[in-house]
N, C-alpha and C positions, 0 to 999 in steps of 0.2 A: 366318490361325492374328489370335487375336483375346482383345485382354487389357483388364481393368478395372485403373489404378489407382485406389491406396489414395495418401493425406494425403502422408506418409512419407516415401516410395518417390520419391517426384515432387520433394520437397525435395531430398535428399542428394543423386539423380541432378540435381539442380541443382546446387547447390553445388559439385560433386563437376567439373561439368562432362562429364560425359553425357550427361544427357538428350534432345537430341538424336539423340545414336547411336543413344542408348536404342532411337526410336519406326521406326534400320529394322530390332529385332529382328521385329517385328508387319505385320500387314497394317493391323488397323484399333485403334486404344487408342482407349478407351473414355474420362474422367475424369467422373464425377460431378456435376453440381451442389450436392449437400453440399461437395466433398469440394471445389470449386470454393468453396466460403463459404471453408472451417477457412483455404485458402489466404491469401485474400484476406485474411483479419484481421492479418496485417501485413507491412506494403507494404515490403519488403525485399527484397535478390538473386532468393531462390528467388521467391515471389509475381513480377518482370517474366523470370525464365528461364520459367517455366511459365507464363504470361501467353505471354509471347513464340512457342510451341507453338500457339495455340487453331487458326494458318489453314494449318497440314500438314493435310497433301491427306488424310494415315492417320488424321488425330487429329479424336473426336466429344467438344466439347470441353459443359462442363454439363448432361449427360443428365440426368434424373430417372427413379430408377427408377415401375415401375405396378405392381409389387409391393412395394404400402403394408399390407400385411397380413405378409408378410416382413420386412418395412426398419420397421417395431414393436415385433416380437419379438426381433431382434437388438439394437431400440435402445437398448434394454431393460437391455440387459450390453454393450454394444459406445459405441463412438462413430457422430455421426450422418454422420464422410468413408464409413466402416468400415461400419457395415450398409446406407451405399445402393451401399458400391460394392461389396461382397457379394451384396444381391438385384439389380441390374442384369446379377453378373455370372451369374446362375441365369437373371434374363429376358434373355441373352443371349446361354448357353447358350457364354459364349466358353470360349477353352481355358483360359483364363491368369487367373488373381485376382493381384491383384500387394498384399500386403502387411505388413507388420514387427509388428509387432500376435501376439503370444503368442493369449493369448484368440481373436484377429478373423478368426488363419492358422488355429487349432481349429474356433470356426463355417464358418469357408469346408469345410475340409474334412469336417466333419460330412454338410455338406446336397451330395458329394462335387463339391465341386472342385476344382481343381487350383490350387497356391498355390508362389507363389515370392517372396523377398523385396527387399534391396535390394542383400544381396549374394550371391544367387542369378542380376538382371541382373548384374551386373557382373563376372562368373563370366563366365555367355555371350557378355556382352561382350566376354570378353577367349578365351577358345574361337574364337570368328565372325572373329577378330582386329579386330574393332574400333577396342578401344585396345590400351597396349602400360605392363605396368607391370615394368618392374626390379627394386624392390625394395618387397619385401611386406608389408617390419619400416612402411614408411615411408607408406605406404595406411592401414592399420590404425591408424599413426599421425596421418596427418590425418583417418581418419574417427573418432576420440578425437575431435580438437580442435571437428569441423562436431555433436558432439552427438547422433551414432552409438552405440550403446552396447551393445556384445558382449563377450560372454567372448571370451580373446582365445585359448582349448582351441576352442572353434567356429569362429572363424575360420582357426583353423589346416588342423583341416579338410578348412571349405571349399576351401581354393587352396593345398593345399601339392602340393598334385599337378600345379597352373593357372603356380606360379615357382617363384622361390628360396626353397630353406622358408625358416621363421616359426622367429624363437625366442624 
C-alpha cells in the first residue's frame, strides 16, 4: 500500500509521537518536495521528527511530481504542499493521499483518490493495536493543545467505536 503525505498530518502525527508507527501502516510512503519545504520553514520538534524518518526503508523523501500542469492547476486554489501531494498521488497511482484540509480532500476525491486524514490514521493505528488510547477525551484535548482543529461531534463519530465514549 502506497501513501502520499501532506504537511499537516506529518506535523500532527509527529507531535503526538505517532509518526514512526504510522510508517508501518504502508509499504511505501511518499513525501513530496514541497511538503518538505513547508515543514522546513519552522525549525521545531515536528521538523526534526519528519527529517528523522528520511532514511526509513519505506520512505521516499522529497519527491517532485512530473505532473506539472496538474500541480499548477491545483495550486491555483490549494497550497503548494497539498497540490504536490495530490499530483504525486495521481502520478504514483497511490492507494491513499493523507490530507487534512477540506478543500484539498475534496479536490483529491474529485480526481478519484482515496483520502485519509490525521484522525483516520490515528484510528487505523488503534485498530491495528499499534497505539493504545485509554481516554478519548484526553486525546481530543491533546489534539486541541497541539493546534489540531476538529469539531467534537466529528471527533466523537470517528472514535466512538474505537475507545471509551467521548462526552
